C-alpha positions, 0 to 999 in steps of 0.5 A, spaced: 631 316 600 636 314 594 643 315 597 647 315 590 642 319 586 643 326 583 638 332 584 633 328 580 625 330 580 621 325 583 619 322 577 626 321 575 628 319 582 622 313 582 625 311 575 632 310 578 630 307 584 626 301 580 632 301 575 637 300 581 633 294 584 633 291 577 640 292 575 642 289 582 638 283 581 639 282 574 647 282 575 646 276 580 642 272 575 647 273 570 653 272 575 649 265 577 648 263 570 655 265 567 657 258 571 652 255 566 657 252 561 661 250 566 655 246 569 655 243 562 662 241 562 662 238 569 655 235 570 653 234 564 659 232 560 657 237 554 661 236 548 665 242 545 659 244 539 654 244 545 658 250 548 657 254 542 650 254 543 649 260 548 653 265 544 649 263 537 643 264 540 644 270 543 647 272 536 640 270 533 637 274 539 641 281 537 640 279 529 632 280 530 632 286 534 632 290 528 625 288 526 623 288 533 625 295 534 621 298 528 615 294 531 616 297 538 617 304 535 610 307 535 608 303 541 609 303 549 616 300 550 615 297 557 612 291 555 617 290 550 622 289 556 617 285 561 615 280 556 622 277 554 624 278 561 619 274 564 619 269 559 627 268 561 624 266 568 621 260 564 627 258 560 631 258 567 627 254 570 627 249 564 634 249 565 633 246 572 629 240 569 633 239 563 639 234 565 642 233 558 647 238 555 643 239 549 637 241 552 640 245 558 645 249 553 639 251 548 635 253 554 641 257 557 642 260 549 634 262 549 635 265 556 641 270 553 636 271 546 630 273 550 635 278 554 638 281 548 631 282 545 629 286 551 635 291 550 632 296 545 626 297 549 630 298 556 635 303 551 629 307 549 626 308 556 633 310 559 632 316 553 625 317 555 626 317 563 632 320 564 635 327 563 640 327 557 645 331 561 645 325 566 644 319 563 652 317 563 652 318 570 646 314 571 648 308 567 655 308 570 652 308 577 647 302 575 652 298 571 657 298 577 651 295 581 650 290 576 657 288 575 658 288 583 653 283 584 655 279 578 662 278 580 659 276 587 654 271 585 659 268 580 664 267 585 659 265 590 655 260 585 662 257 583 664 256 590 658 252 592 658 248 586 665 246 587 663 243 594 657 240 592 657 239 585 650 235 585 644 235 580 639 237 586 644 243 588 644 245 581 637 245 580 636 249 587 641 254 584 637 255 577 631 256 581 634 261 585 636 265 579 629 264 576 626 267 582 631 273 582 629 274 575 622 275 576 623 280 582 628 284 577 623 285 572 617 286 577 622 292 580 622 294 572 615 294 571 614 299 577 617 304 572 612 309 569 615 311 562 614 317 559 611 318 552 615 319 546 614 327 544 611 327 536 613 331 531 607 333 527 611 334 521 614 327 521 608 324 524 608 318 519 615 317 519 615 310 517 610 309 512 610 314 507 609 313 499 605 307 501 612 303 503 611 298 509 613 300 516 619 296 516 622 299 509 620 306 511 624 305 518 630 302 514 630 307 509 631 313 514 636 309 518 640 307 512 640 313 509 644 316 515 651 316 513 653 319 520 650 312 523 653 308 517 660 310 518 659 309 526 657 302 524 663 301 520 667 303 525 663 298 530 664 292 526 671 293 526 672 294 533 667 288 535 669 283 529 676 284 532 674 283 539 670 277 538 675 274 534 680 273 539 676 273 546 674 266 546 681 264 545 684 268 551 683 262 556 686 257 551 692 262 550 693 263 558 693 255 559 697 253 553 702 258 552 703 261 559 701 255 562 697 258 567 693 254 572 685 254 573 685 259 578 690 264 574 686 263 568 680 265 572 683 271 575 686 274 569 681 273 564 675 275 569 676 277 576 681 282 575 678 286 569 671 285 572 674 288 579 677 294 576 671 296 572 668 297 578 673 302 580 672 306 574 665 306 573 662 312 577 667 317 574 666 313 567 659 315 567 660 322 569 665 323 564 661 320 558 656 325 560 661 331 558 664 327 552 663 327 545 661 319 544 666 318 538 672 321 542 670 316 548 669 311 543 676 312 540 679 312 547 675 306 549 677 302 543 685 304 544 684 300 551 681 294 548 686 294 542 692 294 547 689 288 551 690 283 546 697 286 543 700 286 550 697 278 551 701 276 545 707 279 547 707 276 554 710 269 552 717 273 550 718 274 558 716 268 561 718 270 568 714 277 567 708 273 563 703 274 569 705 281 570 704 283 563 697 279 562 695 282 569 697 289 566 693 288 559 687 286 563 687 292 568 687 296 561 681 292 559 677 293 565 678 300 565 675 301 559 670 295 558 664 298 562 665 304 557 664 300 551 658 297 555 654 303 556 656 306 549 654 300 545 648 297 549 645 303 553 647 310 550 650 310 543 644 309 539 641 316 542 647 320 539 645 318 532 637 318 533 635 325 531 628 323 531 626 320 538 621 315 535 627 312 531 631 311 537 629 303 537 630 302 530 637 305 531 638 301 537 636 295 533 640 296 527 646 296 532 644 290 535 643 286 529 650 288 526 653 285 533 648 279 532 651 277 525 658 278 528 657 274 534 655 268 529 661 269 525 667 272 529 668 266 534 668 261 529 673 265 525 678 266 530 678 259 532 679 257 525 685 262 524 688 260 531 688 253 528 691 255 521 696 260 524 697 261 532 693 264 538 698 269 538 697 271 531 689 272 532 691 276 538 695 281 534 690 281 528 684 282 533 688 288 537 690 291 530 683 291 528 680 294 534 686 300 534 684 301 527 676 302 529 679 307 534 682 311 529 676 311 525 672 314 531 677 319 532 677 321 525 669 321 525 669 326 531 674 331 528 669 331 521 663 332 525 665 338 529 660 344 530 664 351 530 670 347 533 666 344 538 665 336 539 658 335 540 655 331 547 649 327 548 646 333 551 647 337 545 644 332 540 638 332 545 637 339 544 638 339 537 633 333 536 628 336 541 621 337 537 618 344 539 612 343 544 607 348 548 610 350 555 603 348 558 604 341 555 605 336 561 607 329 558 602 324 561 605 317 563 604 310 560 600 306 565 605 302 570 605 295 570 605 295 578 601 290 581 
């Protein structure tokens, strides 16, 4: 029995059960590996340029998801999640056998790259297997599982390494992470993925007039002015965020004179813990809310965070309270952006189901470019101006993105109503005979 599931059909309950196990286990793995850069610094004496490698690798992975999304569009989706997921196990084991900083952090980056590659397939599987009216609830609940296990695993691993920071202990932790990664994707492999309905009129959606599959898919996506407008707002939001996020810990340490424990608490523990409290209601709220309206409110919270941080040095005695308030606001909305960007957002714009992976891949590719450019630009502006200036610039860019999302929502009203995910799903659903019962893709059960 699934204790926290809605009144789902047996197939959906099975999907949810496997998905929940995957989310909990992958959260543990991510929490353990979030200590990877610290291991590089303390145990392997990594240089600063080494520490930039994992983020650069993840950006490369996100950049290639566009072509991958086109490739998977007319193929079974499960292998596109499982193959990179299992390959990431090998990368994790390789880290345990790489006692030098360059190889160690390159393999950590490879792990993040493979994780990025698997995300479009997981997004499409969510669309195929869960009812439109409950996807927000599902992803919110699963995000709560993964965020909770992430937080516990990150703190537990750090506690162990603080007390036994030796290479054999590090190797044991990485081997454990690899084993848990394997179990996570074995759980996900038990999902029976529903096939995508085909609209006979658009049966050859990607290769018309002799054009290649990639060119045809890009023409369909880049011809969607609604989606391009959404991408522009997302570009401002993420670019502003990525500019200031890497310097937050340096700002807390140098400008506010926080010690190590205070920095970790304000930067990571406080927002992550508060995000767990908001997740269940947040997911259900997203099911009932127009995603552009949701984005405008979520981005408002993200924009307030750096602006409050930039104000905190004005009142030294209350700096901790101001910084804590900023991060609490961030924690209240950060999982909303995770759900909308990584798991649900592309579904709102993909009017043809077979194009969902292409929309998702396009979004992720844009994010990949930003990850490669935003952090170095923020670091440069911090040295040329000041860290507080970068916080202000980044915060204002995010607030502008919030305004653009609200404007787009207003312009896309239908009969005075803001469409939800379920409304868009019903608009996109192709006609099928009542007697037709979709068959399931073969399961990867063992």
